[in-house]
mmCIF file of the N, C-alpha and C atoms, coordinates in Angstrom:
data_MODEL
# 
_entry.id   MODEL 
# 
loop_
_atom_site.group_PDB 
_atom_site.id 
_atom_site.type_symbol 
_atom_site.label_atom_id 
_atom_site.label_alt_id 
_atom_site.label_comp_id 
_atom_site.label_asym_id 
_atom_site.label_entity_id 
_atom_site.label_seq_id 
_atom_site.pdbx_PDB_ins_code 
_atom_site.Cartn_x 
_atom_site.Cartn_y 
_atom_site.Cartn_z 
_atom_site.occupancy 
_atom_site.B_iso_or_equiv 
_atom_site.pdbx_formal_charge 
_atom_site.auth_seq_id 
_atom_site.auth_comp_id 
_atom_site.auth_asym_id 
_atom_site.auth_atom_id 
_atom_site.pdbx_PDB_model_num 
ATOM 1   N N  . MET A 1 1  ? -9.577  48.805 45.793 1.00 0.00 ? 1  MET A N  1 
ATOM 2   C CA . MET A 1 1  ? -9.620  47.396 45.428 1.00 0.00 ? 1  MET A CA 1 
ATOM 3   C C  . MET A 1 1  ? -11.041 46.861 45.639 1.00 0.00 ? 1  MET A C  1 
ATOM 4   N N  . ALA A 1 2  ? -11.524 46.140 44.660 1.00 0.00 ? 2  ALA A N  1 
ATOM 5   C CA . ALA A 1 2  ? -12.890 45.626 44.692 1.00 0.00 ? 2  ALA A CA 1 
ATOM 6   C C  . ALA A 1 2  ? -13.008 44.422 45.621 1.00 0.00 ? 2  ALA A C  1 
ATOM 7   N N  . VAL A 1 3  ? -14.175 44.271 46.219 1.00 0.00 ? 3  VAL A N  1 
ATOM 8   C CA . VAL A 1 3  ? -14.488 43.100 47.023 1.00 0.00 ? 3  VAL A CA 1 
ATOM 9   C C  . VAL A 1 3  ? -14.858 41.980 46.057 1.00 0.00 ? 3  VAL A C  1 
ATOM 10  N N  . GLN A 1 4  ? -14.178 40.830 46.177 1.00 0.00 ? 4  GLN A N  1 
ATOM 11  C CA . GLN A 1 4  ? -14.453 39.704 45.292 1.00 0.00 ? 4  GLN A CA 1 
ATOM 12  C C  . GLN A 1 4  ? -15.601 38.878 45.865 1.00 0.00 ? 4  GLN A C  1 
ATOM 13  N N  . VAL A 1 5  ? -16.565 38.558 44.999 1.00 0.00 ? 5  VAL A N  1 
ATOM 14  C CA . VAL A 1 5  ? -17.785 37.889 45.428 1.00 0.00 ? 5  VAL A CA 1 
ATOM 15  C C  . VAL A 1 5  ? -18.014 36.648 44.581 1.00 0.00 ? 5  VAL A C  1 
ATOM 16  N N  . GLY A 1 6  ? -18.491 35.571 45.214 1.00 0.00 ? 6  GLY A N  1 
ATOM 17  C CA . GLY A 1 6  ? -18.940 34.375 44.518 1.00 0.00 ? 6  GLY A CA 1 
ATOM 18  C C  . GLY A 1 6  ? -20.435 34.218 44.737 1.00 0.00 ? 6  GLY A C  1 
ATOM 19  N N  . ILE A 1 7  ? -21.152 33.776 43.718 1.00 0.00 ? 7  ILE A N  1 
ATOM 20  C CA . ILE A 1 7  ? -22.601 33.594 43.821 1.00 0.00 ? 7  ILE A CA 1 
ATOM 21  C C  . ILE A 1 7  ? -22.899 32.103 43.762 1.00 0.00 ? 7  ILE A C  1 
ATOM 22  N N  . ASN A 1 8  ? -23.607 31.604 44.793 1.00 0.00 ? 8  ASN A N  1 
ATOM 23  C CA . ASN A 1 8  ? -23.971 30.197 44.862 1.00 0.00 ? 8  ASN A CA 1 
ATOM 24  C C  . ASN A 1 8  ? -25.416 30.048 44.391 1.00 0.00 ? 8  ASN A C  1 
ATOM 25  N N  . GLY A 1 9  ? -25.578 29.644 43.150 1.00 0.00 ? 9  GLY A N  1 
ATOM 26  C CA . GLY A 1 9  ? -26.902 29.519 42.551 1.00 0.00 ? 9  GLY A CA 1 
ATOM 27  C C  . GLY A 1 9  ? -27.186 30.716 41.663 1.00 0.00 ? 9  GLY A C  1 
ATOM 28  N N  . PHE A 1 10 ? -27.604 30.465 40.425 1.00 0.00 ? 10 PHE A N  1 
ATOM 29  C CA . PHE A 1 10 ? -27.835 31.543 39.473 1.00 0.00 ? 10 PHE A CA 1 
ATOM 30  C C  . PHE A 1 10 ? -29.276 31.516 38.984 1.00 0.00 ? 10 PHE A C  1 
ATOM 31  N N  . GLY A 1 11 ? -30.190 31.272 39.939 1.00 0.00 ? 11 GLY A N  1 
ATOM 32  C CA . GLY A 1 11 ? -31.618 31.353 39.634 1.00 0.00 ? 11 GLY A CA 1 
ATOM 33  C C  . GLY A 1 11 ? -32.052 32.807 39.678 1.00 0.00 ? 11 GLY A C  1 
ATOM 34  N N  . ARG A 1 12 ? -33.319 33.028 39.972 1.00 0.00 ? 12 ARG A N  1 
ATOM 35  C CA . ARG A 1 12 ? -33.865 34.391 39.989 1.00 0.00 ? 12 ARG A CA 1 
ATOM 36  C C  . ARG A 1 12 ? -33.080 35.296 40.936 1.00 0.00 ? 12 ARG A C  1 
ATOM 37  N N  . ILE A 1 13 ? -32.859 34.857 42.174 1.00 0.00 ? 13 ILE A N  1 
ATOM 38  C CA . ILE A 1 13 ? -32.176 35.703 43.161 1.00 0.00 ? 13 ILE A CA 1 
ATOM 39  C C  . ILE A 1 13 ? -30.704 35.887 42.802 1.00 0.00 ? 13 ILE A C  1 
ATOM 40  N N  . GLY A 1 14 ? -30.046 34.836 42.326 1.00 0.00 ? 14 GLY A N  1 
ATOM 41  C CA . GLY A 1 14 ? -28.643 34.949 41.934 1.00 0.00 ? 14 GLY A CA 1 
ATOM 42  C C  . GLY A 1 14 ? -28.435 35.943 40.799 1.00 0.00 ? 14 GLY A C  1 
ATOM 43  N N  . ARG A 1 15 ? -29.333 35.917 39.818 1.00 0.00 ? 15 ARG A N  1 
ATOM 44  C CA . ARG A 1 15 ? -29.208 36.848 38.688 1.00 0.00 ? 15 ARG A CA 1 
ATOM 45  C C  . ARG A 1 15 ? -29.503 38.284 39.106 1.00 0.00 ? 15 ARG A C  1 
ATOM 46  N N  . ILE A 1 16 ? -30.488 38.475 39.984 1.00 0.00 ? 16 ILE A N  1 
ATOM 47  C CA . ILE A 1 16 ? -30.783 39.829 40.472 1.00 0.00 ? 16 ILE A CA 1 
ATOM 48  C C  . ILE A 1 16 ? -29.609 40.350 41.292 1.00 0.00 ? 16 ILE A C  1 
ATOM 49  N N  . THR A 1 17 ? -29.021 39.481 42.108 1.00 0.00 ? 17 THR A N  1 
ATOM 50  C CA . THR A 1 17 ? -27.840 39.873 42.889 1.00 0.00 ? 17 THR A CA 1 
ATOM 51  C C  . THR A 1 17 ? -26.698 40.255 41.962 1.00 0.00 ? 17 THR A C  1 
ATOM 52  N N  . PHE A 1 18 ? -26.478 39.468 40.916 1.00 0.00 ? 18 PHE A N  1 
ATOM 53  C CA . PHE A 1 18 ? -25.422 39.771 39.955 1.00 0.00 ? 18 PHE A CA 1 
ATOM 54  C C  . PHE A 1 18 ? -25.643 41.136 39.322 1.00 0.00 ? 18 PHE A C  1 
ATOM 55  N N  . ARG A 1 19 ? -26.872 41.416 38.894 1.00 0.00 ? 19 ARG A N  1 
ATOM 56  C CA . ARG A 1 19 ? -27.183 42.707 38.267 1.00 0.00 ? 19 ARG A CA 1 
ATOM 57  C C  . ARG A 1 19 ? -26.935 43.860 39.239 1.00 0.00 ? 19 ARG A C  1 
ATOM 58  N N  . ALA A 1 20 ? -27.322 43.672 40.499 1.00 0.00 ? 20 ALA A N  1 
ATOM 59  C CA . ALA A 1 20 ? -27.126 44.728 41.500 1.00 0.00 ? 20 ALA A CA 1 
ATOM 60  C C  . ALA A 1 20 ? -25.642 44.990 41.729 1.00 0.00 ? 20 ALA A C  1 
ATOM 61  N N  . LEU A 1 21 ? -24.843 43.925 41.797 1.00 0.00 ? 21 LEU A N  1 
ATOM 62  C CA . LEU A 1 21 ? -23.400 44.089 41.992 1.00 0.00 ? 21 LEU A CA 1 
ATOM 63  C C  . LEU A 1 21 ? -22.750 44.720 40.763 1.00 0.00 ? 21 LEU A C  1 
ATOM 64  N N  . ALA A 1 22 ? -23.196 44.322 39.577 1.00 0.00 ? 22 ALA A N  1 
ATOM 65  C CA . ALA A 1 22 ? -22.630 44.886 38.343 1.00 0.00 ? 22 ALA A CA 1 
ATOM 66  C C  . ALA A 1 22 ? -22.958 46.371 38.223 1.00 0.00 ? 22 ALA A C  1 
ATOM 67  N N  . ALA A 1 23 ? -24.111 46.770 38.726 1.00 0.00 ? 23 ALA A N  1 
ATOM 68  C CA . ALA A 1 23 ? -24.521 48.171 38.640 1.00 0.00 ? 23 ALA A CA 1 
ATOM 69  C C  . ALA A 1 23 ? -23.718 49.069 39.578 1.00 0.00 ? 23 ALA A C  1 
ATOM 70  N N  . ARG A 1 24 ? -23.051 48.474 40.568 1.00 0.00 ? 24 ARG A N  1 
ATOM 71  C CA . ARG A 1 24 ? -22.293 49.271 41.535 1.00 0.00 ? 24 ARG A CA 1 
ATOM 72  C C  . ARG A 1 24 ? -20.910 49.626 41.033 1.00 0.00 ? 24 ARG A C  1 
ATOM 73  N N  . GLY A 1 25 ? -20.603 49.257 39.809 1.00 0.00 ? 25 GLY A N  1 
ATOM 74  C CA . GLY A 1 25 ? -19.317 49.636 39.215 1.00 0.00 ? 25 GLY A CA 1 
ATOM 75  C C  . GLY A 1 25 ? -18.172 48.781 39.720 1.00 0.00 ? 25 GLY A C  1 
ATOM 76  N N  . ASP A 1 26 ? -17.070 49.414 40.057 1.00 0.00 ? 26 ASP A N  1 
ATOM 77  C CA . ASP A 1 26 ? -15.860 48.693 40.451 1.00 0.00 ? 26 ASP A CA 1 
ATOM 78  C C  . ASP A 1 26 ? -15.799 48.382 41.942 1.00 0.00 ? 26 ASP A C  1 
ATOM 79  N N  . GLU A 1 27 ? -16.882 48.616 42.659 1.00 0.00 ? 27 GLU A N  1 
ATOM 80  C CA . GLU A 1 27 ? -16.897 48.363 44.099 1.00 0.00 ? 27 GLU A CA 1 
ATOM 81  C C  . GLU A 1 27 ? -16.872 46.860 44.403 1.00 0.00 ? 27 GLU A C  1 
ATOM 82  N N  . PHE A 1 28 ? -17.553 46.055 43.566 1.00 0.00 ? 28 PHE A N  1 
ATOM 83  C CA . PHE A 1 28 ? -17.616 44.608 43.725 1.00 0.00 ? 28 PHE A CA 1 
ATOM 84  C C  . PHE A 1 28 ? -17.200 43.937 42.422 1.00 0.00 ? 28 PHE A C  1 
ATOM 85  N N  . GLU A 1 29 ? -16.589 42.751 42.540 1.00 0.00 ? 29 GLU A N  1 
ATOM 86  C CA . GLU A 1 29 ? -16.200 41.963 41.367 1.00 0.00 ? 29 GLU A CA 1 
ATOM 87  C C  . GLU A 1 29 ? -16.672 40.531 41.575 1.00 0.00 ? 29 GLU A C  1 
ATOM 88  N N  . VAL A 1 30 ? -17.595 40.071 40.734 1.00 0.00 ? 30 VAL A N  1 
ATOM 89  C CA . VAL A 1 30 ? -18.054 38.684 40.803 1.00 0.00 ? 30 VAL A CA 1 
ATOM 90  C C  . VAL A 1 30 ? -17.001 37.827 40.119 1.00 0.00 ? 30 VAL A C  1 
ATOM 91  N N  . VAL A 1 31 ? -16.403 36.901 40.877 1.00 0.00 ? 31 VAL A N  1 
ATOM 92  C CA . VAL A 1 31 ? -15.322 36.083 40.337 1.00 0.00 ? 31 VAL A CA 1 
ATOM 93  C C  . VAL A 1 31 ? -15.756 34.644 40.078 1.00 0.00 ? 31 VAL A C  1 
ATOM 94  N N  . GLY A 1 32 ? -16.906 34.241 40.622 1.00 0.00 ? 32 GLY A N  1 
ATOM 95  C CA . GLY A 1 32 ? -17.350 32.875 40.413 1.00 0.00 ? 32 GLY A CA 1 
ATOM 96  C C  . GLY A 1 32 ? -18.848 32.726 40.586 1.00 0.00 ? 32 GLY A C  1 
ATOM 97  N N  . ILE A 1 33 ? -19.413 31.788 39.814 1.00 0.00 ? 33 ILE A N  1 
ATOM 98  C CA . ILE A 1 33 ? -20.829 31.452 39.931 1.00 0.00 ? 33 ILE A CA 1 
ATOM 99  C C  . ILE A 1 33 ? -20.914 29.936 40.021 1.00 0.00 ? 33 ILE A C  1 
ATOM 100 N N  . ASN A 1 34 ? -21.571 29.433 41.069 1.00 0.00 ? 34 ASN A N  1 
ATOM 101 C CA . ASN A 1 34 ? -21.742 28.003 41.270 1.00 0.00 ? 34 ASN A CA 1 
ATOM 102 C C  . ASN A 1 34 ? -23.175 27.640 40.897 1.00 0.00 ? 34 ASN A C  1 
ATOM 103 N N  . ASP A 1 35 ? -23.334 26.874 39.821 1.00 0.00 ? 35 ASP A N  1 
ATOM 104 C CA . ASP A 1 35 ? -24.658 26.470 39.377 1.00 0.00 ? 35 ASP A CA 1 
ATOM 105 C C  . ASP A 1 35 ? -24.531 25.176 38.582 1.00 0.00 ? 35 ASP A C  1 
ATOM 106 N N  . LEU A 1 36 ? -25.595 24.385 38.563 1.00 0.00 ? 36 LEU A N  1 
ATOM 107 C CA . LEU A 1 36 ? -25.578 23.125 37.822 1.00 0.00 ? 36 LEU A CA 1 
ATOM 108 C C  . LEU A 1 36 ? -25.744 23.311 36.319 1.00 0.00 ? 36 LEU A C  1 
ATOM 109 N N  . GLY A 1 37 ? -26.299 24.431 35.901 1.00 0.00 ? 37 GLY A N  1 
ATOM 110 C CA . GLY A 1 37 ? -26.531 24.693 34.481 1.00 0.00 ? 37 GLY A CA 1 
ATOM 111 C C  . GLY A 1 37 ? -25.242 24.948 33.720 1.00 0.00 ? 37 GLY A C  1 
ATOM 112 N N  . ASP A 1 38 ? -25.291 24.741 32.416 1.00 0.00 ? 38 ASP A N  1 
ATOM 113 C CA . ASP A 1 38 ? -24.100 24.995 31.603 1.00 0.00 ? 38 ASP A CA 1 
ATOM 114 C C  . ASP A 1 38 ? -23.949 26.501 31.374 1.00 0.00 ? 38 ASP A C  1 
ATOM 115 N N  . PRO A 1 39 ? -22.727 26.966 31.156 1.00 0.00 ? 39 PRO A N  1 
ATOM 116 C CA . PRO A 1 39 ? -22.466 28.404 31.010 1.00 0.00 ? 39 PRO A CA 1 
ATOM 117 C C  . PRO A 1 39 ? -23.265 29.078 29.898 1.00 0.00 ? 39 PRO A C  1 
ATOM 118 N N  . GLU A 1 40 ? -23.523 28.376 28.793 1.00 0.00 ? 40 GLU A N  1 
ATOM 119 C CA . GLU A 1 40 ? -24.313 28.953 27.694 1.00 0.00 ? 40 GLU A CA 1 
ATOM 120 C C  . GLU A 1 40 ? -25.726 29.298 28.168 1.00 0.00 ? 40 GLU A C  1 
ATOM 121 N N  . ALA A 1 41 ? -26.349 28.383 28.908 1.00 0.00 ? 41 ALA A N  1 
ATOM 122 C CA . ALA A 1 41 ? -27.705 28.622 29.401 1.00 0.00 ? 41 ALA A CA 1 
ATOM 123 C C  . ALA A 1 41 ? -27.725 29.749 30.427 1.00 0.00 ? 41 ALA A C  1 
ATOM 124 N N  . LEU A 1 42 ? -26.737 29.771 31.321 1.00 0.00 ? 42 LEU A N  1 
ATOM 125 C CA . LEU A 1 42 ? -26.669 30.825 32.335 1.00 0.00 ? 42 LEU A CA 1 
ATOM 126 C C  . LEU A 1 42 ? -26.480 32.194 31.690 1.00 0.00 ? 42 LEU A C  1 
ATOM 127 N N  . ALA A 1 43 ? -25.628 32.254 30.675 1.00 0.00 ? 43 ALA A N  1 
ATOM 128 C CA . ALA A 1 43 ? -25.399 33.518 29.971 1.00 0.00 ? 43 ALA A CA 1 
ATOM 129 C C  . ALA A 1 43 ? -26.677 33.992 29.286 1.00 0.00 ? 43 ALA A C  1 
ATOM 130 N N  . ASN A 1 44 ? -27.405 33.068 28.689 1.00 0.00 ? 44 ASN A N  1 
ATOM 131 C CA . ASN A 1 44 ? -28.660 33.426 28.023 1.00 0.00 ? 44 ASN A CA 1 
ATOM 132 C C  . ASN A 1 44 ? -29.693 33.932 29.028 1.00 0.00 ? 44 ASN A C  1 
ATOM 133 N N  . LEU A 1 45 ? -29.781 33.276 30.191 1.00 0.00 ? 45 LEU A N  1 
ATOM 134 C CA . LEU A 1 45 ? -30.722 33.717 31.222 1.00 0.00 ? 45 LEU A CA 1 
ATOM 135 C C  . LEU A 1 45 ? -30.370 35.107 31.736 1.00 0.00 ? 45 LEU A C  1 
ATOM 136 N N  . LEU A 1 46 ? -29.083 35.394 31.861 1.00 0.00 ? 46 LEU A N  1 
ATOM 137 C CA . LEU A 1 46 ? -28.661 36.716 32.317 1.00 0.00 ? 46 LEU A CA 1 
ATOM 138 C C  . LEU A 1 46 ? -28.938 37.778 31.254 1.00 0.00 ? 46 LEU A C  1 
ATOM 139 N N  . LYS A 1 47 ? -28.608 37.449 30.024 1.00 0.00 ? 47 LYS A N  1 
ATOM 140 C CA . LYS A 1 47 ? -28.701 38.429 28.940 1.00 0.00 ? 47 LYS A CA 1 
ATOM 141 C C  . LYS A 1 47 ? -30.146 38.787 28.596 1.00 0.00 ? 47 LYS A C  1 
ATOM 142 N N  . TYR A 1 48 ? -31.028 37.793 28.591 1.00 0.00 ? 48 TYR A N  1 
ATOM 143 C CA . TYR A 1 48 ? -32.424 38.009 28.185 1.00 0.00 ? 48 TYR A CA 1 
ATOM 144 C C  . TYR A 1 48 ? -33.374 37.638 29.322 1.00 0.00 ? 48 TYR A C  1 
ATOM 145 N N  . ASP A 1 49 ? -33.382 38.390 30.388 1.00 0.00 ? 49 ASP A N  1 
ATOM 146 C CA . ASP A 1 49 ? -34.239 38.129 31.544 1.00 0.00 ? 49 ASP A CA 1 
ATOM 147 C C  . ASP A 1 49 ? -35.657 38.617 31.254 1.00 0.00 ? 49 ASP A C  1 
ATOM 148 N N  . SER A 1 50 ? -36.647 37.733 31.432 1.00 0.00 ? 50 SER A N  1 
ATOM 149 C CA . SER A 1 50 ? -38.029 38.087 31.094 1.00 0.00 ? 50 SER A CA 1 
ATOM 150 C C  . SER A 1 50 ? -38.639 39.097 32.066 1.00 0.00 ? 50 SER A C  1 
ATOM 151 N N  . THR A 1 51 ? -38.116 39.187 33.276 1.00 0.00 ? 51 THR A N  1 
ATOM 152 C CA . THR A 1 51 ? -38.643 40.130 34.262 1.00 0.00 ? 51 THR A CA 1 
ATOM 153 C C  . THR A 1 51 ? -37.836 41.416 34.323 1.00 0.00 ? 51 THR A C  1 
ATOM 154 N N  . GLN A 1 52 ? -36.512 41.291 34.363 1.00 0.00 ? 52 GLN A N  1 
ATOM 155 C CA . GLN A 1 52 ? -35.635 42.452 34.519 1.00 0.00 ? 52 GLN A CA 1 
ATOM 156 C C  . GLN A 1 52 ? -35.269 43.117 33.193 1.00 0.00 ? 52 GLN A C  1 
ATOM 157 N N  . GLY A 1 53 ? -35.546 42.445 32.087 1.00 0.00 ? 53 GLY A N  1 
ATOM 158 C CA . GLY A 1 53 ? -35.194 42.990 30.775 1.00 0.00 ? 53 GLY A CA 1 
ATOM 159 C C  . GLY A 1 53 ? -33.794 42.563 30.366 1.00 0.00 ? 53 GLY A C  1 
ATOM 160 N N  . ARG A 1 54 ? -33.328 43.089 29.267 1.00 0.00 ? 54 ARG A N  1 
ATOM 161 C CA . ARG A 1 54 ? -31.997 42.741 28.759 1.00 0.00 ? 54 ARG A CA 1 
ATOM 162 C C  . ARG A 1 54 ? -30.902 43.301 29.649 1.00 0.00 ? 54 ARG A C  1 
ATOM 163 N N  . PHE A 1 55 ? -29.825 42.524 29.794 1.00 0.00 ? 55 PHE A N  1 
ATOM 164 C CA . PHE A 1 55 ? -28.674 42.983 30.570 1.00 0.00 ? 55 PHE A CA 1 
ATOM 165 C C  . PHE A 1 55 ? -27.988 44.092 29.780 1.00 0.00 ? 55 PHE A C  1 
ATOM 166 N N  . PRO A 1 56 ? -27.674 45.212 30.424 1.00 0.00 ? 56 PRO A N  1 
ATOM 167 C CA . PRO A 1 56 ? -27.128 46.355 29.686 1.00 0.00 ? 56 PRO A CA 1 
ATOM 168 C C  . PRO A 1 56 ? -25.691 46.183 29.197 1.00 0.00 ? 56 PRO A C  1 
ATOM 169 N N  . GLY A 1 57 ? -24.967 45.206 29.720 1.00 0.00 ? 57 GLY A N  1 
ATOM 170 C CA . GLY A 1 57 ? -23.574 45.014 29.312 1.00 0.00 ? 57 GLY A CA 1 
ATOM 171 C C  . GLY A 1 57 ? -23.429 43.899 28.299 1.00 0.00 ? 57 GLY A C  1 
ATOM 172 N N  . THR A 1 58 ? -22.188 43.481 28.081 1.00 0.00 ? 58 THR A N  1 
ATOM 173 C CA . THR A 1 58 ? -21.899 42.383 27.163 1.00 0.00 ? 58 THR A CA 1 
ATOM 174 C C  . THR A 1 58 ? -21.824 41.075 27.936 1.00 0.00 ? 58 THR A C  1 
ATOM 175 N N  . VAL A 1 59 ? -22.336 40.001 27.330 1.00 0.00 ? 59 VAL A N  1 
ATOM 176 C CA . VAL A 1 59 ? -22.312 38.670 27.935 1.00 0.00 ? 59 VAL A CA 1 
ATOM 177 C C  . VAL A 1 59 ? -21.857 37.690 26.870 1.00 0.00 ? 59 VAL A C  1 
ATOM 178 N N  . GLU A 1 60 ? -20.736 36.997 27.123 1.00 0.00 ? 60 GLU A N  1 
ATOM 179 C CA . GLU A 1 60 ? -20.192 36.013 26.187 1.00 0.00 ? 60 GLU A CA 1 
ATOM 180 C C  . GLU A 1 60 ? -19.782 34.772 26.968 1.00 0.00 ? 60 GLU A C  1 
ATOM 181 N N  . VAL A 1 61 ? -19.559 33.670 26.261 1.00 0.00 ? 61 VAL A N  1 
ATOM 182 C CA . VAL A 1 61 ? -19.102 32.432 26.885 1.00 0.00 ? 61 VAL A CA 1 
ATOM 183 C C  . VAL A 1 61 ? -17.904 31.910 26.119 1.00 0.00 ? 61 VAL A C  1 
ATOM 184 N N  . ASP A 1 62 ? -16.878 31.498 26.869 1.00 0.00 ? 62 ASP A N  1 
ATOM 185 C CA . ASP A 1 62 ? -15.684 30.882 26.290 1.00 0.00 ? 62 ASP A CA 1 
ATOM 186 C C  . ASP A 1 62 ? -15.379 29.632 27.103 1.00 0.00 ? 62 ASP A C  1 
ATOM 187 N N  . GLY A 1 63 ? -15.833 28.481 26.612 1.00 0.00 ? 63 GLY A N  1 
ATOM 188 C CA . GLY A 1 63 ? -15.648 27.239 27.359 1.00 0.00 ? 63 GLY A CA 1 
ATOM 189 C C  . GLY A 1 63 ? -16.501 27.243 28.616 1.00 0.00 ? 63 GLY A C  1 
ATOM 190 N N  . ASN A 1 64 ? -15.865 27.073 29.781 1.00 0.00 ? 64 ASN A N  1 
ATOM 191 C CA . ASN A 1 64 ? -16.572 27.106 31.058 1.00 0.00 ? 64 ASN A CA 1 
ATOM 192 C C  . ASN A 1 64 ? -16.555 28.484 31.701 1.00 0.00 ? 64 ASN A C  1 
ATOM 193 N N  . THR A 1 65 ? -16.114 29.472 30.976 1.00 0.00 ? 65 THR A N  1 
ATOM 194 C CA . THR A 1 65 ? -15.990 30.821 31.520 1.00 0.00 ? 65 THR A CA 1 
ATOM 195 C C  . THR A 1 65 ? -17.011 31.751 30.875 1.00 0.00 ? 65 THR A C  1 
ATOM 196 N N  . MET A 1 66 ? -17.779 32.429 31.718 1.00 0.00 ? 66 MET A N  1 
ATOM 197 C CA . MET A 1 66 ? -18.697 33.451 31.227 1.00 0.00 ? 66 MET A CA 1 
ATOM 198 C C  . MET A 1 66 ? -17.966 34.781 31.324 1.00 0.00 ? 66 MET A C  1 
ATOM 199 N N  . ILE A 1 67 ? -17.987 35.544 30.255 1.00 0.00 ? 67 ILE A N  1 
ATOM 200 C CA . ILE A 1 67 ? -17.291 36.830 30.216 1.00 0.00 ? 67 ILE A CA 1 
ATOM 201 C C  . ILE A 1 67 ? -18.354 37.929 30.176 1.00 0.00 ? 67 ILE A C  1 
ATOM 202 N N  . VAL A 1 68 ? -18.417 38.702 31.255 1.00 0.00 ? 68 VAL A N  1 
ATOM 203 C CA . VAL A 1 68 ? -19.416 39.763 31.376 1.00 0.00 ? 68 VAL A CA 1 
ATOM 204 C C  . VAL A 1 68 ? -18.686 41.093 31.484 1.00 0.00 ? 68 VAL A C  1 
ATOM 205 N N  . ASN A 1 69 ? -19.000 41.987 30.562 1.00 0.00 ? 69 ASN A N  1 
ATOM 206 C CA . ASN A 1 69 ? -18.337 43.297 30.517 1.00 0.00 ? 69 ASN A CA 1 
ATOM 207 C C  . ASN A 1 69 ? -16.810 43.152 30.518 1.00 0.00 ? 69 ASN A C  1 
ATOM 208 N N  . GLU A 1 70 ? -16.333 42.204 29.722 1.00 0.00 ? 70 GLU A N  1 
ATOM 209 C CA . GLU A 1 70 ? -14.903 41.935 29.531 1.00 0.00 ? 70 GLU A CA 1 
ATOM 210 C C  . GLU A 1 70 ? -14.207 41.418 30.787 1.00 0.00 ? 70 GLU A C  1 
ATOM 211 N N  . ARG A 1 71 ? -14.968 40.888 31.762 1.00 0.00 ? 71 ARG A N  1 
ATOM 212 C CA . ARG A 1 71 ? -14.383 40.308 32.971 1.00 0.00 ? 71 ARG A CA 1 
ATOM 213 C C  . ARG A 1 71 ? -14.757 38.828 33.031 1.00 0.00 ? 71 ARG A C  1 
ATOM 214 N N  . PRO A 1 72 ? -13.778 37.945 33.176 1.00 0.00 ? 72 PRO A N  1 
ATOM 215 C CA . PRO A 1 72 ? -14.065 36.509 33.225 1.00 0.00 ? 72 PRO A CA 1 
ATOM 216 C C  . PRO A 1 72 ? -14.670 36.093 34.563 1.00 0.00 ? 72 PRO A C  1 
ATOM 217 N N  . ILE A 1 73 ? -15.657 35.193 34.485 1.00 0.00 ? 73 ILE A N  1 
ATOM 218 C CA . ILE A 1 73 ? -16.295 34.623 35.671 1.00 0.00 ? 73 ILE A CA 1 
ATOM 219 C C  . ILE A 1 73 ? -16.329 33.121 35.478 1.00 0.00 ? 73 ILE A C  1 
ATOM 220 N N  . ARG A 1 74 ? -15.810 32.382 36.434 1.00 0.00 ? 74 ARG A N  1 
ATOM 221 C CA . ARG A 1 74 ? -15.779 30.917 36.342 1.00 0.00 ? 74 ARG A CA 1 
ATOM 222 C C  . ARG A 1 74 ? -16.909 30.301 37.082 1.00 0.00 ? 74 ARG A C  1 
# 
């Protein structure tokens, strides 16, 4: 069973943390992201990072939910 994680803030450190957790496979599951930005902007920042490069998985938005690698994140 994966450890469920919430990220408070999705700036540079939050996005790097997300990428590190996503790279660990099924060991961790990000279930929530707390940020003032709208989900479309957050998804774009994750998908097209100017320092880390493009996110290797899929990133979509459905309302207030960001869907990364077919897993919903609120």
